[in-house]
C-alpha positions as CSV (number, residue, x, y, z in Angstrom):
1,M,0.0,0.0,0.2
2,G,1.4,3.6,-0.8
3,D,1.9,6.1,1.8
4,E,-0.7,8.3,0.6
5,L,-3.6,6.0,1.1
6,M,-3.3,5.8,4.8
7,N,-3.7,9.9,4.6
8,V,-7.1,11.6,5.7
9,M,-7.2,15.3,5.1
10,T,-10.3,17.8,7.0
11,K,-11.1,21.0,7.0
12,G,-13.2,23.3,8.5
13,G,-15.2,22.0,11.3
14,V,-18.1,23.3,12.7
15,A,-18.6,27.2,12.6
16,A,-17.6,29.1,15.9
17,Y,-16.9,32.6,16.9
18,H,-13.8,33.8,18.5
19,P,-12.3,37.2,18.8
20,L,-9.2,36.5,17.6
21,D,-10.0,34.7,14.5
22,P,-8.3,36.7,11.5
23,L,-10.1,37.9,8.7
24,S,-12.3,36.6,5.9
25,A,-11.7,37.2,2.9
26,D,-15.2,39.5,2.8
27,E,-13.9,41.3,5.8
28,V,-10.5,42.2,4.1
29,N,-12.5,43.5,0.9
30,E,-14.8,45.6,3.2
31,A,-12.4,47.1,5.0
32,A,-10.4,47.9,1.5
33,D,-13.5,49.7,0.0
34,I,-14.3,52.0,3.2
35,I,-10.2,52.9,3.1
36,R,-10.4,53.0,-1.1
37,G,-13.3,55.7,-0.1
38,A,-11.2,58.1,1.9
39,D,-10.0,61.3,0.6
40,F,-6.2,60.7,0.9
41,F,-7.0,57.5,-1.8
42,N,-5.6,57.9,-5.1
43,D,-4.0,55.5,-7.5
44,A,-0.6,55.7,-6.5
45,T,-1.8,53.9,-3.3
46,K,-1.5,50.4,-2.5
47,F,-2.0,48.0,0.6
48,E,0.3,46.8,2.8
49,T,-1.6,45.0,5.4
50,I,-5.3,44.3,5.9
51,E,-5.9,42.2,9.2
52,L,-7.8,42.1,12.5
53,H,-6.9,44.9,15.3
54,Y,-6.8,42.9,18.1
55,P,-9.6,43.9,20.8
56,D,-8.0,44.7,24.3
57,K,-6.2,42.3,26.1
58,T,-8.8,42.9,29.1
59,D,-11.6,42.1,26.7
60,V,-10.4,39.1,24.9
61,L,-9.9,37.5,28.6
62,A,-13.2,38.3,30.1
63,W,-14.9,36.8,26.9
64,D,-17.1,33.9,28.5
65,G,-18.3,32.7,24.6
66,A,-21.3,34.4,24.8
67,G,-21.7,37.5,22.2
68,Q,-18.9,39.2,20.1
69,L,-16.5,41.5,21.0
70,P,-16.4,44.6,18.6
71,R,-14.9,43.7,14.9
72,L,-12.1,46.0,14.2
73,A,-9.3,46.2,10.6
74,F,-6.2,47.3,10.9
75,V,-5.3,48.4,7.8
76,C,-2.0,50.0,6.3
77,I,-1.6,51.6,2.9
78,Y,1.4,53.5,1.2
79,D,1.2,56.3,-1.8
80,T,3.9,55.4,-4.0
81,N,4.3,59.2,-5.4
82,S,4.8,60.8,-1.4
83,G,5.8,57.8,0.2
84,A,3.5,58.4,3.0
85,V,2.4,55.5,4.9
86,R,-0.9,55.3,6.8
87,E,-1.9,53.4,9.3
88,C,-6.1,53.0,9.4
89,L,-8.5,51.5,12.1
90,V,-11.5,50.7,10.5
91,D,-15.1,49.8,12.1
92,L,-16.6,46.5,10.5
93,D,-20.1,46.6,12.6
94,R,-20.4,49.9,11.7
95,G,-18.7,50.2,8.2
96,E,-17.0,53.1,8.6
97,R,-13.3,54.3,9.6
98,L,-12.1,55.5,12.7
99,S,-9.2,56.8,12.0
100,A,-5.9,57.2,9.5
101,T,-2.3,58.1,10.8
102,V,0.6,59.4,9.3
103,I,3.9,57.6,10.2
104,P,6.7,59.3,9.6
105,N,9.8,58.0,8.4
106,A,8.6,54.6,8.2
107,R,8.6,52.2,4.8
108,T,6.3,49.4,4.5
109,A,7.7,46.0,4.1
110,V,8.4,44.3,0.6
111,V,5.6,42.4,-0.8
112,V,5.3,39.7,-3.6
113,D,3.5,41.9,-5.9
114,E,6.8,43.8,-6.2
115,I,8.7,41.1,-6.0
116,V,7.5,40.1,-9.1
117,A,7.6,43.4,-11.3
118,C,10.9,44.2,-9.6
119,A,12.6,40.8,-11.6
120,E,10.3,41.9,-14.8
121,N,12.1,45.4,-14.7
122,V,15.5,44.8,-13.9
123,A,15.6,41.8,-16.8
124,Q,14.2,45.3,-19.5
125,N,16.9,47.5,-18.2
126,E,19.3,48.5,-21.1
127,E,22.2,48.8,-18.6
128,F,21.5,45.8,-16.8
129,I,21.6,43.9,-20.4
130,A,25.1,45.6,-21.2
131,A,26.3,44.4,-18.3
132,M,25.2,40.6,-18.9
133,A,26.3,40.9,-22.3
134,R,29.9,41.5,-21.2
135,R,29.1,38.1,-19.2
136,G,28.7,36.6,-22.5
137,I,24.9,36.3,-21.8
138,T,22.3,37.6,-24.1
139,D,19.2,35.5,-23.9
140,L,18.0,37.4,-20.7
141,S,14.8,34.5,-20.5
142,N,16.1,32.5,-17.7
143,I,17.6,35.0,-15.6
144,Q,16.6,35.0,-12.1
145,V,16.6,38.5,-10.1
146,D,16.4,38.1,-7.0
147,P,15.6,41.0,-5.0
148,F,16.9,41.8,-0.9
149,S,15.9,44.1,1.9
150,A,18.4,46.7,1.3
151,G,18.8,47.2,4.9
152,N,20.3,50.5,5.9
153,F,23.4,51.7,5.9
154,G,23.1,55.8,6.0
155,F,23.9,56.0,2.7
156,D,22.6,59.9,1.7
157,D,21.6,58.4,-2.1
158,E,19.3,56.1,-0.8
159,A,17.5,58.0,2.3
160,D,14.6,59.3,0.4
161,H,13.8,55.8,-1.4
162,R,12.1,52.4,-0.6
163,I,14.5,50.3,-2.1
164,V,15.8,46.6,-2.8
165,H,19.4,45.1,-3.6
166,C,19.0,42.7,-6.2
167,W,21.4,39.8,-6.5
168,V,21.1,38.1,-10.3
169,Y,21.5,34.7,-11.2
170,H,21.7,32.4,-14.6
171,R,19.6,29.6,-15.7
172,N,20.0,26.9,-18.4
173,D,16.4,26.4,-18.4
174,P,13.7,27.6,-16.6
175,F,13.5,24.5,-13.7
176,D,17.5,24.7,-13.2
177,N,19.0,25.6,-9.8
178,G,20.4,29.4,-10.3
179,Y,21.9,29.5,-7.2
180,A,25.0,27.3,-9.2
181,H,25.3,29.9,-11.1
182,P,25.9,32.9,-9.3
183,V,26.4,36.8,-11.5
184,E,29.1,38.0,-9.3
185,G,30.1,41.4,-9.3
186,L,26.8,42.2,-10.8
187,N,23.8,44.3,-8.5
188,V,20.9,46.7,-9.0
189,I,19.1,48.6,-6.9
190,Y,15.8,49.4,-7.7
191,D,13.0,52.0,-6.0
192,L,10.2,50.0,-5.5
193,N,7.8,53.2,-5.4
194,R,8.9,54.1,-8.8
195,G,9.3,50.6,-10.3
196,A,12.4,52.0,-11.7
197,V,16.0,50.8,-11.4
198,L,18.0,53.8,-9.8
199,Q,21.7,51.8,-9.9
200,V,23.3,49.4,-11.8
201,L,26.5,48.3,-10.2
202,D,28.8,46.3,-12.2
203,R,31.8,45.7,-9.7
204,T,33.9,43.3,-11.6
205,T,33.5,40.6,-14.1
206,V,33.5,36.9,-12.5
207,D,33.2,34.1,-15.0
208,I,29.7,32.5,-14.4
209,P,29.6,28.9,-12.7
210,M,27.7,26.5,-15.4
211,E,28.1,23.5,-13.9
212,E,24.7,21.6,-13.2
213,R,23.8,21.1,-9.8
214,N,20.1,20.6,-9.9
215,Y,18.1,18.5,-7.2
216,S,14.6,17.3,-8.9
217,V,14.0,14.1,-10.4
218,R,13.1,16.0,-13.8
219,Y,17.0,15.9,-14.7
220,D,18.5,12.4,-15.9
221,R,20.9,12.8,-13.2
222,I,18.9,12.8,-9.9
223,S,16.1,10.0,-12.0
224,A,19.0,7.9,-12.7
225,M,19.9,8.0,-8.6
226,T,16.8,7.8,-7.4
227,R,15.9,4.4,-4.8
228,D,13.8,1.9,-5.6
229,D,13.8,0.2,-2.5
230,L,12.3,2.2,-0.1
231,K,9.5,0.6,1.5
232,A,6.0,2.3,2.5
233,I,5.3,3.8,6.1
234,A,1.2,3.3,6.6
235,I,0.3,6.3,9.2
236,G,-3.3,5.4,10.2
237,Q,-5.6,6.4,12.7
238,P,-8.5,4.0,12.0
239,D,-10.7,5.4,14.9
240,G,-10.0,8.8,14.0
241,P,-7.9,12.0,15.5
242,S,-8.0,12.5,19.4
243,F,-8.7,16.5,18.5
244,T,-11.8,18.3,17.4
245,V,-11.8,21.6,15.8
246,A,-14.5,24.4,16.0
247,G,-13.9,27.0,13.6
248,N,-10.2,28.5,15.0
249,Q,-10.5,26.5,18.2
250,V,-9.1,23.1,19.1
251,N,-9.6,20.9,21.7
252,W,-6.8,17.8,21.9
253,L,-7.0,15.7,25.2
254,N,-6.4,18.0,28.0
255,W,-5.2,21.1,25.7
256,Q,-7.4,23.9,24.3
257,F,-6.1,26.6,22.3
258,H,-7.0,29.0,19.2
259,V,-5.1,29.1,16.0
260,E,-4.6,32.4,13.7
261,F,-2.7,33.4,10.5
262,K,-1.2,36.6,10.4
263,A,0.6,38.0,7.0
264,R,3.8,39.1,8.7
265,E,4.2,36.5,11.6
266,G,2.4,33.6,10.0
267,L,1.6,30.8,12.5
268,V,0.2,32.1,16.0
269,L,-0.5,30.3,18.7
270,N,-3.8,32.0,21.4
271,D,-4.9,31.2,24.4
272,L,-3.2,27.9,25.4
273,R,-4.9,26.0,28.1
274,F,-4.2,23.0,29.7
275,K,-7.1,21.0,31.9
276,D,-5.8,20.0,34.8
277,G,-8.5,17.6,36.7
278,G,-11.4,19.7,36.6
279,E,-9.8,22.6,36.2
280,V,-8.5,24.7,33.0
281,R,-5.5,26.3,33.5
282,P,-3.9,29.4,31.5
283,L,-0.2,28.9,30.3
284,F,0.0,31.4,27.5
285,H,-2.1,34.0,25.9
286,R,-0.4,34.3,22.7
287,A,3.0,32.5,21.0
288,S,4.7,33.6,17.5
289,V,7.9,34.0,16.3
290,A,8.1,37.9,16.3
291,E,10.9,38.5,14.4
292,M,14.2,37.1,12.5
293,V,17.4,37.9,11.1
294,V,19.8,36.7,8.6
295,P,23.2,38.4,8.9
296,Y,26.0,37.3,6.1
297,G,29.6,37.0,7.2
298,D,31.1,38.4,3.5
299,P,32.2,42.0,3.4
300,S,33.1,42.2,-0.1
301,Y,31.1,44.1,-3.2
302,G,27.4,44.3,-2.2
303,H,27.6,41.1,-0.3
304,Y,27.6,43.1,3.1
305,R,23.9,44.1,2.9
306,K,22.3,40.6,3.2
307,N,21.0,40.7,6.3
308,A,17.2,40.1,6.2
309,F,14.5,40.5,8.5
310,D,12.1,37.8,6.8
311,V,9.2,38.8,9.3
312,G,9.6,42.1,9.0
313,E,11.0,43.3,5.8
314,Y,8.7,40.3,3.7
315,G,6.6,38.6,6.5
316,I,6.4,34.8,6.9
317,G,2.9,34.0,6.4
318,R,2.7,36.4,3.0
319,L,5.2,33.6,2.2
320,A,3.7,30.6,3.3
321,N,3.1,27.2,1.1
322,S,0.2,25.4,0.5
323,L,1.0,22.3,2.2
324,T,-0.1,19.0,0.7
325,I,-1.2,15.8,2.2
326,G,1.9,13.1,2.1
327,C,4.4,15.1,1.5
328,D,4.6,18.3,4.2
329,C,1.8,16.0,6.5
330,R,1.2,12.8,7.1
331,G,-1.7,11.1,8.7
332,H,-5.2,12.5,9.5
333,I,-4.4,15.9,8.7
334,H,-6.4,19.1,9.3
335,Y,-6.2,22.1,7.2
336,F,-6.7,25.7,8.0
337,D,-6.5,28.6,5.3
338,G,-4.3,32.0,5.7
339,I,-6.0,35.2,4.3
340,V,-3.7,37.7,3.1
341,N,-4.1,40.6,1.4
342,D,-2.4,42.2,-2.2
343,T,-1.6,45.9,-3.0
344,T,-4.7,46.3,-4.7
345,G,-6.7,45.2,-1.2
346,A,-7.9,42.5,-2.7
347,P,-8.0,39.1,-0.3
348,V,-5.6,36.0,-1.3
349,V,-6.5,32.7,0.1
350,I,-3.2,30.4,0.7
351,E,-4.9,27.2,0.7
352,N,-3.9,25.0,3.4
353,A,-0.7,27.3,5.0
354,I,-1.1,25.6,8.5
355,C,-1.5,21.5,9.0
356,M,-2.2,20.1,12.4
357,H,-1.9,16.2,13.0
358,E,-0.9,14.0,15.8
359,E,2.2,12.0,15.8
360,D,3.3,9.1,17.7
361,E,6.3,10.2,20.2
362,G,8.0,6.9,21.6
363,M,8.1,6.1,25.2
364,L,5.8,8.7,27.3
365,W,7.1,6.9,30.5
366,K,8.2,3.8,31.8
367,H,9.3,1.1,34.8
368,T,10.2,-2.4,35.5
369,D,9.7,-3.1,39.2
370,Y,13.2,-5.4,39.3
371,M,11.2,-7.1,42.9
372,T,8.2,-8.1,40.8
373,M,9.2,-7.7,36.9
374,D,6.0,-6.1,37.0
375,V,6.1,-3.6,34.0
376,E,4.0,-0.5,33.1
377,T,4.9,1.9,30.0
378,R,3.4,4.4,28.1
379,R,3.3,5.9,25.2
380,S,3.7,9.2,24.6
381,R,2.3,11.3,21.3
382,R,2.3,15.2,20.3
383,L,-0.1,17.5,18.3
384,I,1.8,19.4,16.0
385,I,0.7,22.5,14.0
386,S,2.9,23.7,11.3
387,S,2.9,26.0,8.2
388,V,6.1,26.6,6.0
389,A,7.0,29.6,4.2
390,T,10.0,30.2,0.6
391,V,11.6,33.2,1.8
392,G,13.6,33.2,-1.8
393,N,16.1,30.7,-1.9
394,Y,15.4,29.3,1.8
395,E,12.2,27.5,3.8
396,Y,11.5,27.6,6.7
397,G,9.3,25.3,8.9
398,F,7.5,26.2,11.7
399,F,6.3,23.4,14.2
400,W,4.7,24.1,16.9
401,S,4.0,20.5,19.3
402,L,2.3,19.9,22.2
403,Y,2.5,17.6,24.6
404,L,0.5,15.3,26.7
405,D,2.8,16.3,30.1
406,G,1.9,20.0,29.5
407,T,4.9,20.7,27.2
408,I,5.2,23.1,24.9
409,A,7.7,22.9,21.9
410,L,8.3,25.2,18.7
411,E,11.4,23.6,16.3
412,V,12.1,26.0,13.7
413,K,13.2,23.6,10.5
414,L,15.8,25.3,7.8
415,T,16.0,23.9,4.4
416,G,15.8,25.0,0.7
417,I,19.2,26.3,-1.3
418,M,21.7,28.3,0.4
419,N,22.7,31.6,-0.6
420,T,25.7,31.9,-3.1
421,A,28.0,34.0,-4.9
422,G,30.8,33.3,-7.6
423,L,34.2,32.7,-5.9
424,N,35.9,36.7,-6.4
425,D,39.3,37.8,-6.0
426,V,38.8,40.0,-2.8
427,S,37.9,37.3,-0.4
428,G,37.9,33.8,-1.9
429,D,36.5,31.3,0.5
430,K,37.5,33.0,3.2
431,Y,33.7,34.0,4.7
432,G,32.2,31.3,3.0
433,T,32.8,27.0,1.4
434,Q,33.1,26.5,-2.1
435,V,30.2,24.1,-2.8
436,S,30.9,23.9,-6.4
437,P,33.4,24.8,-8.7
438,G,33.2,29.0,-8.7
439,V,30.3,28.5,-6.6
440,M,30.8,29.9,-2.4
441,A,28.4,29.4,0.0
442,Q,29.0,32.1,2.4
443,N,28.7,32.1,5.9
444,H,25.7,33.3,7.9
445,L,23.6,33.4,10.9
446,H,19.8,32.5,11.3
447,L,18.3,34.7,14.6
448,F,15.1,34.1,15.7
449,C,12.8,36.1,18.4
450,A,9.9,34.2,19.8
451,R,7.2,36.7,21.6
452,L,5.7,34.5,24.8
453,D,3.0,36.3,25.7
454,A,3.1,34.8,29.4
455,A,-0.4,33.9,31.6
456,I,0.8,30.9,33.6
457,D,-2.0,30.7,35.9
458,G,-3.2,33.8,35.2
459,A,-1.8,37.3,34.1
460,A,0.0,38.2,36.8
461,N,3.6,36.5,35.9
462,N,6.9,36.6,37.3
463,L,10.2,35.9,35.5
464,V,13.0,33.9,37.5
465,E,16.3,32.9,36.6
466,V,18.0,29.9,37.8
467,N,22.0,28.8,38.5
468,V,23.5,25.6,39.4
469,V,26.2,26.7,41.6
470,Q,29.1,24.5,43.7
471,D,28.8,24.6,47.5
472,P,32.2,25.8,48.7
473,P,34.4,22.9,50.2
474,G,34.5,23.1,54.0
475,P,32.7,21.4,57.2
476,D,29.3,21.7,55.1
477,N,30.5,19.7,52.1
478,P,33.4,17.6,53.2
479,W,33.3,15.4,50.1
480,G,33.3,18.4,47.8
481,N,29.9,16.6,46.0
482,A,27.3,19.7,46.7
483,F,25.4,21.9,44.4
484,H,22.3,24.1,44.1
485,A,19.9,25.8,42.4
486,E,19.8,29.7,43.2
487,R,16.8,31.2,41.8
488,T,16.8,35.0,41.4
489,V,13.5,36.8,40.7
490,L,14.4,39.2,37.6
491,K,12.3,42.6,38.9
492,S,13.1,44.9,35.7
493,E,13.8,44.9,32.1
494,M,17.1,46.2,32.5
495,A,17.4,43.6,35.0
496,A,16.1,40.8,32.8
497,R,18.5,41.3,29.6
498,R,20.1,38.1,30.2
499,D,22.2,35.2,28.0
500,R,23.3,32.0,28.2
501,N,25.7,30.6,30.9
502,A,26.6,27.3,30.4
503,D,29.2,27.2,34.0
504,T,25.9,27.3,36.0
505,E,23.6,25.3,33.6
506,R,21.4,28.6,33.3
507,Y,17.7,28.5,32.9
508,W,14.9,30.7,33.0
509,K,11.0,29.9,34.6
510,I,7.7,31.6,34.2
511,T,5.9,31.2,37.9
512,N,2.9,32.7,39.1
513,P,3.4,34.4,42.7
514,N,-0.1,34.3,43.6
515,R,-0.9,30.6,43.0
516,Q,1.7,27.5,44.4
517,N,1.7,23.9,44.3
518,R,0.8,21.3,46.8
519,M,4.6,21.6,47.9
520,G,4.2,25.3,48.9
521,G,6.4,26.6,45.5
522,D,5.1,28.9,42.8
523,T,3.6,27.1,39.6
524,G,5.5,28.1,36.7
525,Y,7.1,26.4,33.6
526,K,10.7,26.7,32.2
527,L,12.2,27.2,29.2
528,M,14.6,24.8,27.5
529,A,16.5,26.5,24.9
530,P,19.1,24.5,23.4
531,S,19.7,26.9,21.0
532,M,21.1,30.4,21.7
533,V,23.5,31.3,19.6
534,R,25.7,35.1,19.3
535,P,26.1,37.6,16.3
536,F,29.3,38.5,15.3
537,N,28.7,42.0,13.9
538,H,30.6,44.7,15.7
539,G,27.7,46.2,18.4
540,D,28.4,49.9,17.3
541,T,27.2,49.4,13.9
542,L,23.5,50.3,12.1
543,M,23.3,46.8,11.4
544,A,23.5,45.7,14.7
545,K,21.3,48.6,16.1
546,R,18.7,47.4,13.7
547,A,18.5,43.9,15.1
548,A,19.3,44.8,18.8
549,F,17.1,42.0,19.7
550,T,20.0,39.5,19.0
551,R,21.7,41.0,21.7
552,H,20.7,39.0,24.5
553,H,19.1,35.7,24.5
554,I,16.4,36.7,27.0
555,W,14.1,39.9,27.5
556,A,11.2,40.6,29.4
557,T,9.0,43.4,28.9
558,P,5.5,44.3,30.3
559,Y,2.7,44.0,28.3
560,R,1.8,46.9,26.0
561,T,-0.6,46.3,22.8
562,E,1.8,48.2,20.5
563,E,4.9,46.4,21.5
564,R,4.6,43.0,19.4
565,Y,7.7,43.4,17.0
566,P,10.9,43.3,18.7
567,A,12.6,45.1,15.7
568,G,9.9,47.8,15.5
569,V,6.5,48.3,13.4
570,Y,8.6,49.3,10.5
571,V,11.7,46.9,9.8
572,N,12.4,47.9,6.0
573,Q,15.5,50.5,5.5
574,S,14.9,51.2,9.5
575,N,17.6,53.0,11.5
576,G,17.0,50.8,14.6
577,E,15.3,53.5,17.1
578,D,12.4,51.5,17.6
579,G,12.0,47.9,19.3
580,I,12.7,46.1,22.1
581,E,16.4,48.0,22.9
582,T,14.6,51.2,23.1
583,W,11.4,49.7,25.0
584,T,13.2,48.2,27.9
585,A,15.5,50.9,28.6
586,A,12.5,52.4,30.5
587,D,13.5,50.0,33.2
588,R,10.0,49.3,34.0
589,N,8.6,46.4,36.3
590,I,8.2,43.2,35.3
591,E,7.6,41.8,38.9
592,N,4.2,40.2,39.6
593,T,2.6,41.7,36.7
594,D,1.2,40.9,33.2
595,I,4.9,39.8,31.1
596,V,6.2,38.7,27.9
597,V,9.0,36.9,28.0
598,W,11.0,37.0,24.3
599,H,13.6,34.7,23.5
600,T,16.0,34.8,21.1
601,F,17.4,31.8,19.4
602,G,19.1,30.8,16.0
603,I,21.8,28.1,14.3
604,M,25.5,29.6,13.2
605,H,25.3,28.1,9.7
606,L,29.3,27.4,8.1
607,P,28.4,26.0,5.0
608,R,29.0,22.5,4.1
609,L,29.2,20.4,0.8
610,E,26.6,18.2,2.0
611,D,24.2,21.1,2.3
612,F,24.2,22.1,-1.9
613,P,22.1,21.9,-4.2
614,V,19.5,21.4,-1.4
615,Q,20.2,21.4,2.2
616,P,18.6,18.6,4.3
617,V,17.1,20.3,7.2
618,V,18.7,21.5,10.5
619,R,16.8,22.2,13.4
620,C,16.8,24.6,15.9
621,G,14.2,25.6,18.7
622,F,13.3,25.7,22.0
623,A,10.1,24.0,24.6
624,L,8.4,24.9,27.5
625,V,8.0,22.7,30.2
626,A,5.8,22.6,33.4
627,D,8.1,23.3,36.3
628,G,6.2,22.7,39.3
629,F,3.2,23.7,37.8
630,F,1.0,20.0,37.9
631,D,1.2,18.5,41.3
632,E,2.4,15.0,40.1
633,N,3.2,13.4,36.9
634,P,0.3,14.8,34.9
635,T,0.0,12.0,32.3
636,L,-1.1,8.9,35.0
637,D,-4.1,8.9,33.1
638,M,-3.1,7.8,29.8
639,P,-4.3,3.9,29.2
640,P,-1.8,0.8,29.1
641,S,0.0,0.6,26.1
642,T,-1.0,-1.7,23.5
643,D,0.0,-3.3,20.3
644,G,-1.7,-0.9,18.3
645,G,-2.0,-2.9,15.7
646,N,1.7,-3.7,15.0
647,A,2.9,-6.6,12.5
């Protein structure tokens, strides 16, 4: 039996309302229509974002499931003539615009429509055509132009433009892997608002590497090596899944939560709760990946510009894949669509943007009583909610997992194709790895920032740091083996700017000082953070200032509605003055109050030959584990394991 025959797909489900439900396609249309009627709207106006304007958090927490809260839409538009950016608030219940505010010195994100137009316009530019001809390329039908967010390096001639910095690759045919054929030394600066090329930068001429490095079975080399001895693994749930879905609300065993999809952050989990006996206990009000940055380490030619903020400058949600059953997800799958908008204000439905399914997770717990030889075993399983985005050359998979013991985990899976450069005479392969003759994959980092709006047993929480210390030798430690944990409540924002310390096995807990477990300790959750890396750019640069959230592995802030993005709201060509470093400089109280914990994590990627022509998945992430939250193992209710139909 083929793998795909065991897969089952569901969508939709029972209709239900939740105040955090994303806007429907009809609501996106309605909000756009209202803004089009404003006197400041003209033919040069484009829509960046149309999304739900969140109700007040206290109203959401007080909502008892009856009735509906006011339905508001946030709309961001920009004028491509003047460059003006406006934030508008629309009341969808009353069909009227409530406000419109011009945001000074803001540049909106780079959106899909503009990426497509940029590539087309660059290929028609005469100066660009001449530069390609100097490299022996006169047929531009298969030229690949990758617009890269340009960043901000303080160049005066870029200050009044909304730009991208383009990289160029050659393809031998429409499906060829262009990253095997970088056109080194040739870049284009393109004005998104004007839809025009500003500069063609032809710095040097390096022979274009032409060796074919493809990965698709449409190519003979790959087709010839494709295995035929891979046996099917059938995944079936004959009784159906253990979850139920009503609208965007999900119940799975002891878990309750709400699924949301945002153009910027992509997959978001809201209102995470766990049923403990007869009590449904809150854990997190909201969990998302609020920003990420990918700084590259090559200073030559234009490569220093490569430091893309893929969430704030593009939008992970806008670039989400439509997931495919049997390939992206296996088993009994439930899909959620994602709805974003294009620059005309029309809704764009990304079908199957979010996948949800259960997986067997092996051993949950086991013990053999050596006196009686009685064996007790329980198997674990997890519920996975996932979304995958393609950002140019790279794919990012965001996999949130919920476990039977109350654990919440995020695993980010990185795959796709590494960004490449031609081997030039300035830096050689010092700043990367030659993965094909004349082709260098550059050293880089992937740094993510998770925003965790904590609600451990209620809104008022603490952030606690735990360090393991050795007791000094002496009368109380005669054998030198003693060590203990020291716990420190981090009381203010500046105190909560924290970093890893492997010498003390440092970790952090989010606790509720107003509720105690049966042994008298504060209930809490522990952050397990195995993927802490540090940035390698110099801290006094504008690049580092824009990515200031990467300076520390942990931050904490008192909840504020407007503080949602750690690199600021308008990241594209930003100057770094907005964001978490600025907010936390106020050193506000974070003790026994409504707090948001921010965790910076990621990977350092020094490319391998094995990462090309397509990269096997690399993983990073974190977990939130109950630590004193329950009075005992919460999985004692799991039934004994059976054979489960195994052969």
